[in-house]
C-alpha positions as CSV (number, residue, x, y, z in Angstrom):
1,L,150.5,90.9,35.6
2,K,151.9,94.3,34.8
3,C,151.6,95.2,38.5
4,L,153.6,92.2,39.7
5,P,157.1,93.1,40.8
6,R,160.0,91.6,39.0
7,R,161.6,88.7,40.8
8,P,165.2,89.5,41.7
9,G,167.8,87.6,39.7
10,I,165.6,87.2,36.6
11,N,167.0,88.8,33.4
12,M,163.9,89.4,31.4
13,N,165.9,90.5,28.3
14,R,167.7,87.1,28.4
15,C,164.4,85.3,28.7
16,I,163.0,87.0,25.7
17,A,166.1,86.3,23.7
18,F,165.9,82.6,24.4
19,A,162.2,82.6,23.6
20,A,163.0,84.3,20.3
21,R,165.7,81.8,19.5
22,W,163.4,78.9,19.9
23,G,160.6,80.5,17.9
24,H,158.1,81.2,20.7
25,L,156.6,84.4,19.4
26,H,153.7,84.4,21.8
27,V,156.2,84.4,24.7
28,V,158.3,87.1,23.1
29,K,155.2,89.3,22.7
30,Y,154.1,88.6,26.3
31,L,157.5,89.5,27.9
32,H,157.8,92.6,25.7
33,S,154.3,94.0,26.2
34,N,153.9,93.2,29.9
35,W,157.4,93.5,31.2
36,G,159.0,95.9,28.7
37,A,161.7,93.3,28.0
38,V,163.7,93.7,24.7
39,A,165.9,91.3,22.9
40,D,169.1,93.2,23.4
41,Y,170.6,90.2,25.1
42,D,172.3,88.1,22.4
43,E,170.4,90.2,19.9
44,F,172.6,88.9,17.0
45,T,171.7,85.3,17.7
46,S,168.0,86.0,18.1
47,V,167.5,87.8,14.8
48,R,169.9,85.8,12.8
49,E,168.5,82.4,13.9
50,A,164.9,83.6,13.2
51,A,166.0,84.7,9.7
52,A,167.8,81.4,9.1
53,R,164.6,79.5,10.1
54,G,162.6,81.7,7.7
55,D,160.4,82.9,10.6
56,V,159.0,86.1,9.0
57,D,156.7,87.0,11.9
58,M,159.5,86.6,14.4
59,V,162.0,88.6,12.4
60,S,159.4,91.4,11.8
61,Y,158.6,91.6,15.5
62,L,162.3,91.6,16.6
63,L,163.2,94.3,14.1
64,D,160.3,96.4,15.2
65,M,161.3,95.9,18.9
66,S,164.9,96.8,18.3
67,G,164.2,99.9,16.3
68,E,167.3,101.9,15.5
69,R,169.4,100.1,18.1
70,I,170.1,97.3,15.8
71,S,173.5,97.5,14.1
72,N,174.3,97.2,10.4
73,Y,176.4,94.2,11.3
74,V,173.3,92.4,12.8
75,L,171.2,93.4,9.7
76,S,173.8,92.1,7.3
77,Q,174.3,88.8,9.2
78,S,170.6,88.2,9.4
79,A,170.1,89.0,5.7
80,T,172.9,86.6,4.8
81,A,171.3,83.9,7.0
82,A,168.0,84.4,5.2
83,T,169.7,84.4,1.8
84,Q,171.5,81.1,2.5
85,G,168.3,79.6,3.7
86,G,166.5,80.7,0.6
87,H,164.0,82.8,2.5
88,K,163.3,85.7,0.1
89,D,160.3,86.9,2.2
90,V,162.5,87.3,5.2
91,L,165.1,89.2,3.2
92,R,162.5,91.6,1.9
93,V,161.3,92.2,5.5
94,I,164.8,93.1,6.6
95,L,165.4,95.4,3.6
96,E,162.1,97.2,3.9
97,A,162.4,97.7,7.6
98,Y,165.5,99.9,7.3
99,P,165.4,101.5,3.8
100,G,168.0,104.1,4.8
101,R,170.5,101.4,5.8
102,S,169.8,98.6,3.5
103,V,172.4,99.6,0.9
104,D,175.1,98.4,3.3
105,V,173.3,95.1,3.6
106,V,173.1,94.7,-0.2
107,Q,176.7,95.6,-0.5
108,R,177.7,92.9,1.9
109,L,175.5,90.4,0.1
110,S,177.1,91.4,-3.2
111,R,180.4,90.1,-1.9
112,S,178.9,86.7,-1.3
113,S,177.9,84.0,-3.8
114,H,174.2,84.9,-3.6
115,L,174.0,87.7,-6.0
116,D,171.1,86.2,-8.0
117,F,169.1,86.1,-4.8
118,I,169.2,89.9,-4.3
119,D,168.4,91.0,-7.8
120,G,164.8,91.6,-7.1
121,S,165.7,93.5,-3.9
122,L,168.0,96.1,-5.6
123,P,165.1,98.5,-6.6
124,L,163.9,98.4,-3.0
125,V,167.0,99.9,-1.5
126,I,168.8,101.8,-4.4
127,S,166.7,104.6,-5.7
128,P,167.3,106.0,-9.3
129,N,169.1,109.1,-7.9
130,K,171.6,106.9,-6.0
131,R,172.3,104.2,-8.6
132,N,175.2,106.1,-10.2
133,R,176.8,106.9,-6.9
134,E,176.5,103.2,-5.9
135,L,178.1,102.2,-9.2
136,Q,181.1,104.4,-8.4
137,S,181.4,102.7,-4.9
138,A,181.2,99.3,-6.4
139,V,183.9,100.0,-9.0
140,K,186.2,101.4,-6.2
141,D,185.6,98.2,-4.3
142,G,186.4,96.1,-7.3
143,H,183.1,94.1,-7.3
144,L,182.5,93.2,-10.9
145,Q,179.3,91.2,-10.3
146,Y,177.8,94.0,-8.3
147,V,178.7,96.5,-11.0
148,A,177.0,94.3,-13.6
149,R,173.8,94.1,-11.5
150,L,173.7,97.9,-11.1
151,V,174.2,98.4,-14.9
152,E,172.0,95.7,-16.2
153,Y,169.2,95.8,-13.6
154,L,169.1,99.4,-12.5
155,E,170.6,101.0,-15.7
156,A,173.3,102.8,-13.9
157,D,175.2,105.1,-16.3
158,V,178.8,104.0,-16.9
159,R,179.6,107.4,-18.4
160,C,178.4,109.3,-15.3
161,C,180.6,111.9,-13.7
162,D,183.0,112.3,-16.6
163,N,183.5,108.6,-17.1
164,L,184.8,108.2,-13.6
165,A,184.0,104.5,-13.3
166,L,186.4,103.6,-16.2
167,Y,189.0,105.9,-14.8
168,E,188.8,104.3,-11.3
169,A,189.0,100.8,-12.8
170,C,192.1,101.8,-14.8
171,K,193.6,103.4,-11.8
172,Q,193.3,100.1,-9.9
173,G,194.5,98.0,-12.8
174,N,191.3,96.0,-12.7
175,V,191.3,94.7,-16.3
176,K,188.1,92.7,-15.9
177,L,186.2,95.8,-14.8
178,V,187.8,97.8,-17.6
179,E,186.7,95.3,-20.2
180,Y,183.1,95.2,-18.8
181,L,182.8,99.0,-18.7
182,L,184.1,99.4,-22.2
183,Q,181.7,96.8,-23.5
184,H,178.8,98.7,-21.9
185,G,179.6,102.1,-23.4
186,A,182.3,103.7,-21.2
187,Q,184.5,106.3,-23.0
188,T,188.0,107.4,-22.4
189,E,187.5,111.0,-23.3
190,R,187.4,113.0,-20.1
191,L,187.9,116.6,-19.0
192,G,190.3,115.3,-16.3
193,E,193.1,112.8,-16.6
194,A,192.6,110.1,-19.2
195,P,192.2,106.4,-18.2
196,L,195.0,105.5,-20.5
197,T,197.3,107.9,-18.7
198,V,196.6,106.6,-15.3
199,A,196.9,103.0,-16.4
200,A,200.3,103.7,-18.0
201,R,201.5,105.5,-14.9
202,G,200.5,102.6,-12.7
203,G,202.3,100.1,-15.0
204,Y,199.1,98.1,-15.8
205,L,200.1,96.8,-19.3
206,N,197.1,94.5,-19.5
207,V,194.8,97.5,-19.0
208,V,196.7,99.6,-21.5
209,N,196.3,96.7,-24.0
210,E,192.6,96.5,-23.3
211,L,192.1,100.2,-24.1
212,V,194.2,99.9,-27.3
213,E,192.5,96.8,-28.5
214,H,189.0,98.3,-28.1
215,G,190.1,101.4,-30.0
216,R,189.3,103.6,-27.2
217,I,192.3,105.9,-27.4
218,P,191.3,109.5,-27.5
219,T,192.4,111.5,-30.5
220,V,195.2,113.8,-29.9
221,P,195.1,116.9,-32.1
222,V,198.3,117.6,-34.1
223,F,199.1,121.2,-34.9
224,V,201.1,122.0,-38.0
225,D,202.7,125.4,-38.5
């Protein structure tokens, strides 16, 4: 069969994509191994629908076939489809296939209503040396629930980088984030500009009140002649 010429007018990539969409893994394997076809045609629909069906074998094969050509957008949409369908095994396959790019997938999922679903996947994609940096990014994006996951599941340090997380939350005027960080040990004492100062400059009265009510105002030394 490998020696047979391709018939003109037949789009093998399109054929393999349709076979993938309908769950015919044996056809997908045949077209790929014998004709070199890849699921680039309508790749998004193929992987996403396989993930939505919970077809672990198909998703694994398509990801392996696509290699680094697959985009973060396709990965994220496929992971979301697997999550919405309750297919944890498919989500794990997606995250493990691209460990260097899975943080973006988890970030996208963290913006959805399926945070509980990804709790067990966080250690797979966020190594201990990256958890504090990921915390800073989550704070800047204003994602309280994701911040809570990083702190409570991965033990990210809220005091890291000169208490930068609290400073950024105050700078944004995000009172809920400020309250959470204070409750989990954040401090206002910094070598740089104080969170109270940046909150006052931004006119965020509710944040200023939160800092005052928690007694987190740094002591200002008074010098007497």
